[in-house]
Kinemage of the C-alpha trace (Angstrom):
@kinemage 1
@onewidth
@group {chain A} dominant
@subgroup {mainchain}
@vectorlist {calphas} color= white
{ca met a 1} P 115.600 129.226 82.056
{ca val a 2} L 119.176 128.792 80.806
{ca val a 3} L 121.947 126.976 82.620
{ca glu a 4} L 124.962 129.099 81.788
{ca pro a 5} L 128.077 127.295 80.525
{ca arg a 6} L 131.094 127.539 82.813
{ca leu a 7} L 134.324 128.511 81.109
{ca thr a 8} L 137.778 127.261 81.934
{ca ser a 9} L 141.007 128.580 80.491
{ca gly a 10} L 141.462 127.473 76.907
{ca ser a 11} L 138.237 125.438 76.833
{ca lys a 12} L 135.844 125.374 73.924
{ca val a 13} L 132.254 125.609 75.150
{ca ala a 14} L 129.541 123.615 73.392
{ca leu a 15} L 126.543 125.951 73.320
{ca pro a 16} L 122.968 124.647 73.552
{ca arg a 17} L 121.277 124.198 70.178
{ca ala a 18} L 117.889 123.029 68.956
{ca arg a 19} L 119.206 121.034 65.986
{ca pro a 20} L 119.590 118.258 65.159
{ca leu a 21} L 116.348 117.012 66.670
{ca leu a 22} L 116.963 114.042 68.977
{ca val a 23} L 114.449 111.347 69.966
{ca arg a 24} L 114.893 109.126 73.012
{ca lys a 25} L 115.260 105.446 72.272
{ca gly a 26} L 112.016 103.614 72.974
{ca ala a 27} L 109.757 106.697 73.061
{ca arg a 28} L 106.379 105.991 71.435
{ca tyr a 29} L 103.298 108.101 70.765
{ca thr a 30} L 100.425 108.678 68.396
{ca cys a 31} L 97.203 110.607 68.887
{ca phe a 32} L 94.255 108.188 69.057
{ca gly a 33} L 91.839 110.975 69.983
{ca asp a 34} L 91.167 109.609 73.480
{ca gly a 35} L 90.391 113.202 74.467
{ca leu a 36} L 91.826 113.498 77.972
{ca cys a 37} L 94.059 116.443 77.032
{ca cys a 38} L 90.949 118.433 76.005
{ca thr a 39} L 89.365 118.352 79.476
{ca asp a 40} L 89.591 119.955 82.896
{ca ile a 41} L 92.547 117.837 84.001
{ca his a 42} L 94.302 121.158 83.431
{ca ala a 43} L 93.446 124.698 82.374
{ca leu a 44} L 92.822 124.652 78.605
{ca gly a 45} L 95.289 127.388 77.829
{ca pro a 46} L 96.267 130.044 78.530
{ca val a 47} L 96.258 131.533 75.064
{ca thr a 48} L 98.311 134.524 74.002
{ca arg a 49} L 96.788 137.900 73.151
{ca arg a 50} L 97.238 137.238 69.426
{ca glu a 51} L 95.711 133.754 69.741
{ca lys a 52} L 92.786 135.171 71.718
{ca val a 53} L 91.911 137.575 68.897
{ca ala a 54} L 92.063 134.785 66.313
{ca val a 55} L 90.034 132.259 68.350
{ca glu a 56} L 87.317 134.778 69.219
{ca leu a 57} L 87.032 135.688 65.543
{ca leu a 58} L 86.676 132.027 64.490
{ca glu a 59} L 84.697 130.667 67.464
{ca pro a 60} L 83.078 133.502 69.453
{ca gly a 61} L 82.336 132.711 73.096
{ca ser a 62} L 84.740 129.776 73.369
{ca leu a 63} L 87.160 131.553 75.735
{ca val a 64} L 86.757 132.659 79.359
{ca arg a 65} L 89.137 134.346 81.773
{ca his a 66} L 90.806 131.993 84.273
{ca lys a 67} L 90.723 133.616 87.711
{ca asp a 68} L 93.986 132.066 88.955
{ca leu a 69} L 96.000 132.428 85.737
{ca ala a 70} L 94.501 135.866 85.013
{ca ala a 71} L 94.496 134.873 81.335
{ca pro a 72} L 92.031 133.551 78.735
{ca val a 73} L 91.447 129.783 78.512
{ca phe a 74} L 88.974 127.603 76.624
{ca arg a 75} L 85.574 127.226 78.248
{ca thr a 76} L 84.539 123.755 79.454
{ca val a 77} L 81.067 122.207 79.484
{ca glu a 78} L 79.464 120.323 82.383
{ca ser a 79} L 81.328 117.091 81.576
{ca gly a 80} L 84.656 118.909 81.900
{ca ala a 81} L 85.403 118.738 78.165
{ca cys a 82} L 86.513 121.726 76.112
{ca val a 83} L 83.534 123.483 74.569
{ca leu a 84} L 85.069 122.862 71.138
{ca arg a 85} L 85.521 119.102 71.619
{ca ser a 86} L 83.089 116.941 69.637
{ca ser a 87} L 82.838 113.522 68.011
{ca arg a 88} L 85.104 114.944 65.277
{ca gly a 89} L 87.780 115.822 67.837
{ca cys a 90} L 88.652 119.521 67.960
{ca glu a 91} L 86.076 121.667 66.171
{ca leu a 92} L 88.569 124.506 65.841
{ca his a 93} L 90.826 122.109 63.926
{ca ala a 94} L 87.977 120.507 61.955
{ca arg a 95} L 86.418 123.793 60.810
{ca his a 96} L 89.455 126.013 60.372
{ca gly a 97} L 92.496 123.749 60.009
{ca ala a 98} L 95.394 122.691 62.240
{ca ala a 99} L 97.070 126.114 61.988
{ca ser a 100} L 94.124 127.707 63.828
{ca lys a 101} L 94.887 125.927 67.105
{ca pro a 102} L 96.831 127.803 69.813
{ca ile a 103} L 100.407 126.689 70.491
{ca gly a 104} L 99.405 125.136 73.818
{ca cys a 105} L 96.996 122.783 72.032
{ca ser a 106} L 99.122 121.948 69.001
{ca arg a 107} L 102.290 121.371 71.059
{ca phe a 108} L 100.911 118.857 73.573
{ca pro a 109} L 102.318 116.348 74.527
{ca phe a 110} L 105.647 117.369 72.988
{ca gly a 111} L 108.378 119.577 74.383
{ca leu a 112} L 111.896 120.528 73.315
{ca val a 113} L 115.070 121.175 75.298
{ca ala a 114} L 118.195 122.534 73.627
{ca thr a 115} L 121.443 120.788 74.643
{ca pro a 116} L 125.041 120.877 73.381
{ca asp a 117} L 124.159 117.802 71.268
{ca gly a 118} L 120.961 119.210 69.763
{ca gly a 119} L 117.271 119.493 70.595
{ca arg a 120} L 115.866 116.675 72.696
{ca ile a 121} L 112.226 115.924 71.918
{ca thr a 122} L 110.359 115.283 75.173
{ca thr a 123} L 106.823 114.117 75.959
{ca glu a 124} L 104.317 114.452 78.759
{ca his a 125} L 102.561 111.339 80.089
{ca arg a 126} L 99.244 112.657 81.396
{ca cys a 127} L 97.625 111.281 78.235
{ca pro a 128} L 96.676 107.636 77.493
{ca cys a 129} L 97.695 108.163 73.867
{ca arg a 130} L 101.242 108.468 75.213
{ca thr a 131} L 101.096 105.709 77.822
{ca leu a 132} L 98.887 102.916 76.444
{ca gly a 133} L 98.515 100.927 73.243
{ca glu a 134} L 100.503 99.945 70.176
{ca arg a 135} L 102.074 103.341 69.571
{ca pro a 136} L 104.650 103.817 66.818
{ca ala a 137} L 108.100 105.119 67.668
{ca ile a 138} L 108.290 108.914 67.770
{ca thr a 139} L 110.168 110.445 64.861
{ca ala a 140} L 111.588 113.939 64.548
{ca glu a 141} L 109.524 114.464 61.392
{ca asp a 142} L 106.253 113.645 63.175
{ca ala a 143} L 107.049 115.849 66.179
{ca leu a 144} L 108.416 118.827 64.214
{ca pro a 145} L 105.095 120.631 63.497
{ca ser a 146} L 104.331 120.691 67.233
{ca leu a 147} L 107.725 122.194 68.094
{ca leu a 148} L 107.501 125.284 65.877
{ca asp a 149} L 106.368 128.703 67.062
{ca ala a 150} L 103.960 130.996 65.204
{ca arg a 151} L 106.818 132.106 62.942
{ca gly a 152} L 107.801 128.576 62.032
{ca arg a 153} L 110.939 128.462 64.202
{ca leu a 154} L 111.929 125.784 66.678
{ca ser a 155} L 110.926 126.927 70.161
{ca pro a 156} L 112.796 125.173 73.029
{ca asn a 157} L 111.188 125.009 76.468
{ca gly a 158} L 114.648 125.294 78.044
{ca lys a 159} L 118.382 125.203 77.377
{ca ile a 160} L 121.202 123.195 78.917
{ca gly a 161} L 124.774 124.502 78.868
{ca ala a 162} L 128.203 122.866 78.784
{ca arg a 163} L 128.189 121.851 82.484
{ca val a 164} L 125.460 120.640 84.817
{ca thr a 165} L 125.304 120.770 88.610
{ca val a 166} L 125.456 117.299 90.114
{ca ala a 167} L 125.285 118.064 93.865
{ca asp a 168} L 126.546 120.565 96.454
{ca gly a 169} L 127.868 122.952 93.829
{ca arg a 170} L 129.841 120.225 92.018
{ca thr a 171} L 129.487 120.286 88.260
{ca leu a 172} L 130.107 117.790 85.493
{ca ala a 173} L 130.852 118.363 81.824
{ca trp a 174} L 127.813 117.677 79.670
{ca ala a 175} L 129.520 114.895 77.701
{ca arg a 176} L 130.421 113.006 80.887
{ca phe a 177} L 127.011 113.571 82.434
{ca arg a 178} L 125.289 112.350 79.261
{ca asn a 179} L 127.089 108.996 79.561
{ca val a 180} L 125.831 108.555 83.138
{ca glu a 181} L 122.315 109.514 82.156
{ca his a 182} L 122.241 107.223 79.095
{ca ala a 183} L 123.321 104.253 81.224
{ca met a 184} L 120.418 104.951 83.610
{ca ile a 185} L 117.915 105.202 80.754
{ca asp a 186} L 119.196 101.960 79.198
{ca ala a 187} L 118.788 100.179 82.547
{ca leu a 188} L 115.220 101.442 82.925
{ca leu a 189} L 114.250 100.319 79.427
{ca ala a 190} L 115.789 96.901 80.167
{ca gly a 191} L 113.379 96.528 83.108
{ca ala a 192} L 115.611 97.452 86.052
{ca asp a 193} L 113.964 98.629 89.269
{ca ala a 194} L 113.645 102.411 89.040
{ca thr a 195} L 114.443 103.026 92.701
{ca arg a 196} L 117.743 101.158 92.282
{ca val a 197} L 118.577 103.053 89.096
{ca leu a 198} L 117.907 106.433 90.717
{ca asp a 199} L 119.887 105.303 93.793
{ca val a 200} L 118.416 107.759 96.320
{ca lys a 201} L 115.698 107.466 98.961
{ca ala a 202} L 112.183 108.761 98.454
{ca phe a 203} L 110.753 111.570 100.577
{ca gly a 204} L 113.141 112.470 103.397
{ca arg a 205} L 113.597 115.870 105.005
{ca leu a 206} L 112.359 119.047 103.364
{ca asp a 207} L 114.020 122.383 104.098
{ca gly a 208} L 111.378 124.480 105.861
{ca glu a 209} L 108.422 122.307 104.772
{ca arg a 210} L 106.543 119.273 106.109
{ca trp a 211} L 104.981 116.565 103.979
{ca lys a 212} L 101.679 116.658 105.876
{ca asn a 213} L 101.361 120.388 105.139
{ca ile a 214} L 102.027 119.792 101.442
{ca ala a 215} L 99.298 117.113 101.433
{ca ala a 216} L 96.865 119.419 103.255
{ca glu a 217} L 97.441 122.230 100.761
{ca met a 218} L 96.798 119.866 97.855
{ca arg a 219} L 93.522 118.732 99.409
{ca glu a 220} L 92.329 122.329 99.293
{ca glu a 221} L 92.515 122.155 95.465
{ca arg a 222} L 89.364 120.009 95.308
{ca asp a 223} L 87.017 122.045 93.131
{ca gly a 224} L 84.835 119.537 91.291
{ca thr a 225} L 87.226 119.157 88.356
{ca ala a 226} L 89.328 116.153 87.343
{ca tyr a 227} L 92.394 118.183 88.331
{ca gly a 228} L 90.978 118.659 91.838
{ca glu a 229} L 90.329 114.929 92.215
{ca ser a 230} L 93.901 114.237 91.095
{ca met a 231} L 95.147 116.386 93.970
{ca ile a 232} L 93.131 114.227 96.402
{ca trp a 233} L 94.668 111.030 95.012
{ca phe a 234} L 98.162 112.492 95.208
{ca ser a 235} L 97.770 113.886 98.733
{ca asn a 236} L 96.288 110.581 99.944
{ca ala a 237} L 99.369 108.779 98.602
{ca ile a 238} L 101.675 111.207 100.432
{ca leu a 239} L 99.847 110.571 103.706
{ca thr a 240} L 99.857 106.805 103.135
{ca leu a 241} L 103.619 106.812 102.582
{ca thr a 242} L 104.687 109.351 105.224
{ca ala a 243} L 102.051 109.065 107.968
{ca glu a 244} L 100.741 105.539 107.358
{ca lys a 245} L 97.203 106.840 106.918
{ca arg a 246} L 95.098 104.729 104.579
{ca leu a 247} L 92.399 107.000 103.153
{ca pro a 248} L 89.371 105.933 101.061
{ca met a 249} L 89.568 105.908 97.275
{ca ser a 250} L 88.314 109.050 95.560
{ca asp a 251} L 86.468 109.513 92.269
{ca arg a 252} L 88.278 109.022 88.943
{ca pro a 253} L 86.536 111.517 86.608
{ca trp a 254} L 89.136 110.845 83.900
{ca ala a 255} L 88.305 107.104 83.803
{ca trp a 256} L 86.139 107.355 80.669
{ca ser a 257} L 89.208 108.270 78.599
{ca phe a 258} L 91.140 105.298 79.949
{ca asp a 259} L 88.135 103.050 79.171
{ca val a 260} L 88.605 104.025 75.522
{ca ala a 261} L 92.370 103.531 75.708
{ca glu a 262} L 92.124 100.141 77.427
{ca ala a 263} L 89.708 98.853 74.775
{ca arg a 264} L 92.238 99.568 71.993
{ca ser a 265} L 95.356 98.456 73.880
{ca pro a 266} L 97.041 95.081 74.403
{ca glu a 267} L 98.223 94.750 78.001
{ca glu a 268} L 101.753 95.771 79.009
{ca pro a 269} L 103.624 95.183 82.292
{ca phe a 270} L 102.911 97.681 85.086
{ca lys a 271} L 106.606 98.538 85.607
{ca arg a 272} L 107.236 99.114 81.885
{ca val a 273} L 104.725 101.979 81.841
{ca leu a 274} L 106.335 103.589 84.895
{ca asn a 275} L 109.930 103.029 83.732
{ca asp a 276} L 109.203 104.614 80.362
{ca trp a 277} L 108.007 107.729 82.192
{ca val a 278} L 111.087 107.873 84.432
{ca ala a 279} L 113.295 107.504 81.343
{ca asp a 280} L 111.463 110.437 79.726
{ca leu a 281} L 111.952 112.703 82.734
{ca leu a 282} L 115.672 111.897 82.771
{ca trp a 283} L 115.876 112.548 79.028
{ca ser a 284} L 114.126 115.915 79.443
{ca val a 285} L 116.819 117.023 81.957
{ca asp a 286} L 113.828 118.547 83.725
{ca trp a 287} L 115.564 118.630 87.106
{ca val a 288} L 117.811 121.460 85.872
{ca phe a 289} L 114.808 123.787 85.790
{ca ser a 290} L 113.058 122.557 88.941
{ca thr a 291} L 115.562 121.435 91.586
{ca arg a 292} L 118.868 122.708 90.095
{ca ser a 293} L 121.006 119.641 90.964
{ca phe a 294} L 121.009 116.058 89.730
{ca his a 295} L 120.973 114.695 93.277
{ca ala a 296} L 117.915 116.757 94.252
{ca gly a 297} L 116.297 115.925 90.916
{ca arg a 298} L 116.715 112.215 91.557
{ca arg a 299} L 115.205 112.658 95.027
{ca glu a 300} L 112.194 114.322 93.464
{ca leu a 301} L 111.890 111.699 90.760
{ca val a 302} L 112.155 108.684 93.085
{ca thr a 303} L 109.542 110.300 95.361
{ca leu a 304} L 107.188 110.845 92.425
{ca tyr a 305} L 107.841 107.297 91.242
{ca thr a 306} L 107.010 105.906 94.682
{ca ile a 307} L 103.773 107.915 94.769
{ca ala a 308} L 102.830 106.751 91.255
{ca glu a 309} L 103.579 103.146 92.191
{ca thr a 310} L 101.431 103.454 95.335
{ca ile a 311} L 98.476 104.938 93.429
{ca gly a 312} L 98.822 102.368 90.665
{ca gln a 313} L 98.934 99.422 93.065
{ca arg a 314} L 95.853 100.769 94.851
{ca leu a 315} L 94.023 100.729 91.518
{ca val a 316} L 95.262 97.221 90.733
{ca arg a 317} L 93.832 96.020 94.040
{ca ala a 318} L 90.539 97.562 92.901
{ca his a 319} L 90.744 95.299 89.810
{ca val a 320} L 91.997 97.896 87.323
{ca arg a 321} L 94.208 96.399 84.605
{ca pro a 322} L 97.850 96.885 85.703
{ca asp a 323} L 99.127 98.930 82.738
{ca arg a 324} L 96.044 101.130 82.850
{ca ala a 325} L 96.486 101.543 86.616
{ca ala a 326} L 100.068 102.736 86.057
{ca ala a 327} L 98.968 105.120 83.286
{ca glu a 328} L 96.199 106.628 85.442
{ca ala a 329} L 98.693 107.072 88.268
{ca leu a 330} L 101.029 108.974 85.945
{ca thr a 331} L 98.227 111.344 84.959
{ca val a 332} L 97.668 112.112 88.650
{ca val a 333} L 101.391 112.565 89.353
{ca glu a 334} L 102.098 114.788 86.341
{ca leu a 335} L 99.185 117.041 87.237
{ca ala a 336} L 100.183 117.290 90.903
{ca arg a 337} L 103.765 118.070 89.912
{ca gln a 338} L 102.540 121.301 88.306
{ca ser a 339} L 100.830 122.539 91.469
{ca gly a 340} L 102.079 125.380 93.609
{ca ala a 341} L 102.416 123.018 96.561
{ca trp a 342} L 104.790 120.760 94.635
{ca glu a 343} L 106.854 123.723 93.474
{ca arg a 344} L 107.542 124.362 97.168
{ca val a 345} L 108.703 120.752 97.505
{ca gln a 346} L 111.128 121.237 94.614
{ca leu a 347} L 112.614 124.285 96.316
{ca ala a 348} L 112.839 122.455 99.669
{ca leu a 349} L 114.580 119.307 98.409
């Protein structure tokens, strides 16, 4: 989706561009091989038609058709892991080289958004390799291979134009908006309370929707996978915060990956893990593509933050290490944010 630049008489519009590559201050990541991304926390794919032909030639029988996506994805075994995951990591990679992996596998957890300043490198946080441990700072050189398409060209996930919508149809020039956004990110990285930085209230009225109905729809996603259990955690948090219903803790089928991550990681403060995630979502300008205005985007983000904080604190009370509790909560929240039920929330904000 492209946010079209708005022209004024005599103005020179700064068009979105993918270069130079820009990295957010404080963003850290390295792949430790914890393996969570290669499991049923999400559909392992889909792969394109060209990728399907190549994968089936190299590893016959490794793909199945996903009934909801109506597209091929990697098959999982009983544990929920990709059929090609082994003690060596990805067997497709190990046997045939990095270039054999589909874009969806090689790109994770990176993303790219083109802005008038250049291409912002973004990251997803539903991976302990991104959220826990002594990770080096991300560099453009390290991220570049994951940001290229099959033809070797930079492939942005989205583009931001010369003006952004702030609220109620009001727009702000990108350069002025960037200053506001950078000040918020700096405050988060300095340890400020995220709800104060975002400066809006969580939850609130939805246009044509009710929070209890959103929670009920998410509960219907329970299907025996780690993704389904994440929906239960997320919906329970919604009901706790909006209806004051305290529901029992559910299973955590992703916990084995966080066991590995915790063993290699010195402890960090709970709020630092959450603030780093909020800073990343601001940096990604993701609200442009989901809620269309900065005010609505902040409402969504402070609501997600409050849910993540609630889930994380519940885990802390169950004697989970605080930084790990925050990281597990972010996995739940990032997965739930991709659901059809949450897309309705974005439209209703």
